[in-house]
C-alpha positions as a Markdown table, in Angstrom:
| # | Residue | x | y | z |
|---|---|---|---|---|
| 1 | Met | 24.3 | -6.3 | -1.8 |
| 2 | Gln | 22.7 | -3.0 | -0.8 |
| 3 | Trp | 19.4 | -1.4 | -1.7 |
| 4 | Arg | 19.0 | 2.4 | -1.1 |
| 5 | Ile | 16.3 | 5.0 | -1.6 |
| 6 | Lys | 16.0 | 6.7 | -4.9 |
| 7 | Pro | 18.1 | 10.0 | -4.7 |
| 8 | Val | 15.1 | 12.0 | -6.0 |
| 9 | Leu | 13.2 | 11.4 | -2.7 |
| 10 | Pro | 15.2 | 13.6 | -0.3 |
| 11 | Val | 15.5 | 16.3 | -3.0 |
| 12 | Ser | 11.7 | 16.3 | -3.5 |
| 13 | Lys | 11.3 | 16.6 | 0.3 |
| 14 | Leu | 13.7 | 19.6 | 0.4 |
| 15 | Ile | 11.8 | 21.2 | -2.5 |
| 16 | Gly | 8.6 | 20.7 | -0.5 |
| 17 | Val | 10.3 | 22.6 | 2.4 |
| 18 | Val | 11.1 | 25.5 | 0.2 |
| 19 | Ala | 7.5 | 25.5 | -1.2 |
| 20 | Val | 5.9 | 25.5 | 2.2 |
| 21 | Val | 8.2 | 28.4 | 3.3 |
| 22 | Val | 7.3 | 30.4 | 0.2 |
| 23 | Leu | 3.6 | 29.7 | 0.6 |
| 24 | Ala | 3.8 | 30.7 | 4.3 |
| 25 | Phe | 5.4 | 34.0 | 3.4 |
| 26 | Ala | 2.9 | 34.6 | 0.6 |
| 27 | Phe | -0.3 | 33.7 | 2.5 |
| 28 | Ala | 0.2 | 33.4 | 6.2 |
| 29 | Gly | 0.3 | 37.1 | 7.0 |
| 30 | Arg | 0.1 | 37.7 | 10.7 |
| 31 | Asp | -2.0 | 34.6 | 11.4 |
| 32 | Pro | 0.0 | 32.6 | 14.1 |
| 33 | Val | -1.9 | 29.4 | 13.4 |
| 34 | Arg | -0.8 | 29.3 | 9.8 |
| 35 | Trp | 2.8 | 30.0 | 10.8 |
| 36 | Val | 2.7 | 27.2 | 13.4 |
| 37 | Leu | 1.3 | 24.8 | 10.8 |
| 38 | Ala | 3.9 | 25.8 | 8.3 |
| 39 | Ala | 6.7 | 25.3 | 10.9 |
| 40 | Ala | 5.3 | 21.9 | 11.8 |
| 41 | Val | 5.2 | 20.8 | 8.1 |
| 42 | Val | 8.7 | 22.2 | 7.5 |
| 43 | Ala | 10.1 | 20.4 | 10.6 |
| 44 | Gly | 8.5 | 17.1 | 9.5 |
| 45 | Leu | 9.8 | 17.3 | 6.0 |
| 46 | Leu | 13.2 | 18.3 | 7.1 |
| 47 | Gly | 13.4 | 15.4 | 9.5 |
| 48 | Trp | 12.2 | 13.0 | 6.9 |
| 49 | Ala | 14.7 | 14.3 | 4.4 |
| 50 | Leu | 17.5 | 14.1 | 7.0 |
| 51 | Arg | 16.7 | 10.5 | 7.6 |
| 52 | Asp | 17.0 | 9.8 | 3.9 |
| 53 | Leu | 20.4 | 11.6 | 3.8 |
| 54 | Leu | 21.7 | 9.9 | 7.0 |
| 55 | Arg | 20.6 | 6.4 | 6.2 |
| 56 | Pro | 20.0 | 6.0 | 2.4 |
| 57 | Val | 20.7 | 2.3 | 2.6 |
| 58 | Arg | 17.4 | 0.7 | 3.7 |
| 59 | Leu | 18.4 | -3.0 | 3.2 |
| 60 | Ala | 21.7 | -4.7 | 3.0 |
| 61 | Ala | 22.3 | -8.4 | 2.6 |
| 62 | Asp | 25.3 | -10.8 | 2.6 |
| 63 | Ala | 26.0 | -14.5 | 3.3 |
| 64 | Glu | 25.4 | -14.1 | 7.0 |
| 65 | Gly | 22.0 | -12.3 | 6.9 |
| 66 | Val | 20.5 | -8.9 | 6.4 |
| 67 | Thr | 20.7 | -5.4 | 7.9 |
| 68 | Val | 17.5 | -3.3 | 8.0 |
| 69 | Val | 16.9 | 0.3 | 9.0 |
| 70 | Thr | 14.7 | 0.7 | 12.1 |
| 71 | Gly | 13.2 | 3.8 | 13.6 |
| 72 | Phe | 14.6 | 7.1 | 12.6 |
| 73 | Ala | 18.1 | 6.0 | 11.7 |
| 74 | Gly | 18.8 | 2.8 | 13.7 |
| 75 | Arg | 19.9 | -0.5 | 12.3 |
| 76 | Arg | 19.1 | -4.1 | 13.1 |
| 77 | Arg | 21.1 | -7.1 | 12.0 |
| 78 | Leu | 19.2 | -10.3 | 11.3 |
| 79 | Ala | 20.8 | -13.7 | 10.6 |
| 80 | Trp | 19.2 | -15.8 | 7.9 |
| 81 | Glu | 17.9 | -18.1 | 10.6 |
| 82 | Gln | 15.9 | -15.3 | 12.2 |
| 83 | Ile | 14.0 | -14.5 | 9.0 |
| 84 | Glu | 11.0 | -16.7 | 8.7 |
| 85 | Arg | 9.7 | -15.5 | 5.3 |
| 86 | Val | 10.6 | -13.1 | 2.5 |
| 87 | Arg | 7.7 | -12.3 | 0.2 |
| 88 | Val | 6.3 | -9.6 | -2.0 |
| 89 | Asp | 2.9 | -8.3 | -0.8 |
| 90 | Arg | 0.7 | -7.0 | -3.6 |
| 91 | Arg | -2.4 | -5.0 | -2.9 |
| 92 | Thr | -4.9 | -3.1 | -5.0 |
| 93 | His | -6.9 | -0.3 | -3.5 |
| 94 | Arg | -9.1 | 2.1 | -5.4 |
| 95 | Gly | -7.4 | 1.2 | -8.6 |
| 96 | Leu | -3.9 | 1.8 | -7.3 |
| 97 | Arg | -1.6 | -1.1 | -7.1 |
| 98 | Ser | 1.2 | -1.3 | -4.5 |
| 99 | Glu | 4.0 | -3.8 | -4.0 |
| 100 | Thr | 6.1 | -4.1 | -0.9 |
| 101 | Leu | 8.9 | -6.4 | 0.1 |
| 102 | Glu | 8.0 | -8.1 | 3.4 |
| 103 | Leu | 10.7 | -9.5 | 5.7 |
| 104 | Asp | 9.1 | -11.5 | 8.5 |
| 105 | Ala | 11.5 | -11.9 | 11.4 |
| 106 | Gly | 9.0 | -13.5 | 13.8 |
| 107 | Asp | 8.9 | -10.6 | 16.4 |
| 108 | Ala | 8.9 | -7.9 | 13.7 |
| 109 | Ile | 7.9 | -7.4 | 10.1 |
| 110 | Tyr | 9.9 | -5.1 | 7.9 |
| 111 | Leu | 8.2 | -3.6 | 4.9 |
| 112 | Phe | 10.1 | -1.9 | 2.0 |
| 113 | Ser | 8.5 | -0.2 | -1.0 |
| 114 | Ala | 10.2 | 0.2 | -4.4 |
| 115 | Asn | 11.0 | 3.8 | -3.4 |
| 116 | Asp | 12.8 | 2.5 | -0.3 |
| 117 | Leu | 14.8 | -0.1 | -2.2 |
| 118 | Gly | 15.5 | 1.8 | -5.5 |
| 119 | Ala | 14.5 | -1.4 | -7.2 |
| 120 | Leu | 11.4 | -3.6 | -7.8 |
| 121 | Pro | 10.5 | -5.6 | -4.7 |
| 122 | Asp | 10.3 | -8.8 | -6.9 |
| 123 | Asp | 13.9 | -8.3 | -8.0 |
| 124 | Val | 15.1 | -7.8 | -4.4 |
| 125 | Ala | 13.2 | -10.8 | -3.2 |
| 126 | Ala | 14.8 | -12.9 | -5.9 |
| 127 | Ala | 18.3 | -11.6 | -5.0 |
| 128 | Leu | 17.6 | -12.3 | -1.3 |
| 129 | Ala | 16.4 | -15.8 | -2.1 |
| 130 | Asp | 19.6 | -16.5 | -4.1 |
| 131 | Leu | 21.8 | -15.2 | -1.2 |
| 132 | Arg | 19.9 | -17.2 | 1.3 |
| 133 | Val | 20.3 | -20.4 | -0.7 |
| 134 | Ser | 24.0 | -19.8 | -1.2 |
| 135 | Ala | 24.5 | -19.1 | 2.5 |
| 136 | Gln | 23.1 | -22.5 | 3.5 |
């Protein structure tokens, strides 16, 4: 099983790059500070979109364990024995509710939002629980 980011996310980031470039040409004039800020934002958004295009699968699971994306585009394989807990963390802050899937591997905790997974964290947690039980 694999869970990947929603395809709209890298497209949105690339649209943001175009918007920042257009705004820089419209309003930056000869101000070098504005151009440097625009270049920094463009580089950040491009890097972020590139990561989404290079590693769209954020979480993969099978009978042996799970593979998670780490860092910019690295991967880490975790056996089921290494995973101490899988849970959905729910938080409300200023009227906004967020849910993240939390994989606790002892030395590291991996967090995945619904945007990262392309599915609800509750559904992914249930699928992982089923896989874990069938693997034992």
